[in-house]
Residue, then its C-alpha position, 0 to 999 in steps of 0.5 A: m530462530a529469530l526473524a530480524t534480518y533479510d538473511d534470517l528470512k532466507t534461512a527460515v524459508a530454507n528450513w521450513s521448506h526442507r529445501s537446500d536448493l533454493l539459494p539461486v532463486m531465493d531473492d526472486l521468491i522474496l521479491a515476489a512475496e514482497t510484491h504481494i505484501f505491498q499490494n495487499v497490506r495497508i497499515r498505519s506505519m505506511e501512511t505518509s503526508l501528501s502535498a502535491t501542487i496543481v500545475g496544468m490542472t494536474a498534480a504529480v503522484p509520488s513515486d512511492y504511492l500505493g493508495m490514498r487514505h484521504a485527500f482534500l484541497t484547501m480553497g477559499g480558506l476551507k478544506r474541500a474533501v475529494e473522493v477517489c474515483t476512476p479516471d474514466y469517471i472524471n473523463k466522462t463526467f467533466p469536460l476538459s474545460a470544466t473548472g471549479t472546486p474539485a469533488y473527485v480525484a483519480i490517477d491517470r498516467g502518473s498524475f492526479i486528475f480532478g473533476p472538475a479541474p482546480a486552478d493552478g497553484n492549489v495543493l492536493q493534501g492528505t494522507y497516502f499509503a507509501k511503498p516501504t523500502a524493499l527488505a533486501t535493502a533495509v528492514n521495513a516496518i511491515f517486516t518489523e511488525c510481522p516477520t512471519l508474514y514475509l516467511f509465509a508469503t515467501l513459502a507461498e511463492l514456492e509452488p511453481y518451483t517445487e511443483n505440487d508441494a502439498r504444503v503450499p495451500l497451507w502456506i497461502a492460507k497462513r499468508d492471507e490470514l496474516i495479511r488480514g490480521v495486520n490490516g485489522n490490527s492497524e484499523r483497530a489501533r487507529y480507533s482505540g481509546p475513549m470514545t467521545m459523544k458529540v451532541a448536536 
């Protein structure tokens, strides 16, 4: 059957598992599967522009933020790339009073922090991976690109419910294979096309 909607997915999970008793927990299984997908899939359709103004030496992290692709600040008319690191590194390396041109950015308690801290009014820009809309609400880009990933990710969540179903390891392996596939396809598409050689 075609996998085009949330209800299609529910039907497919019931059919593949040969279980007629999953309806009471189906939404929970799909939510668990989707959580795993959002934690591990990074494709171009999830990329969103970042623009966060620095106030009080920090900037707000978008509510749908999953991970950074690249980030920079424009200071003195120049783009200054910043490297993502841990908040521990910034806190240990840069005193609270250290200000200047940031080389590092991290997330701490829902805010971007910098090392060293830039002046207020500067804007952190770049591209981040945004959390897609939950499939229960609307069809999202991941489901459109690879609906079978949702199928096998949901089947992989059946183990605690079905108790020792021998098929679960196969479903987990297929889920992980599909995740590697969609991530790899996205990266290959990003760099496809004619190559241009730069001569120094």
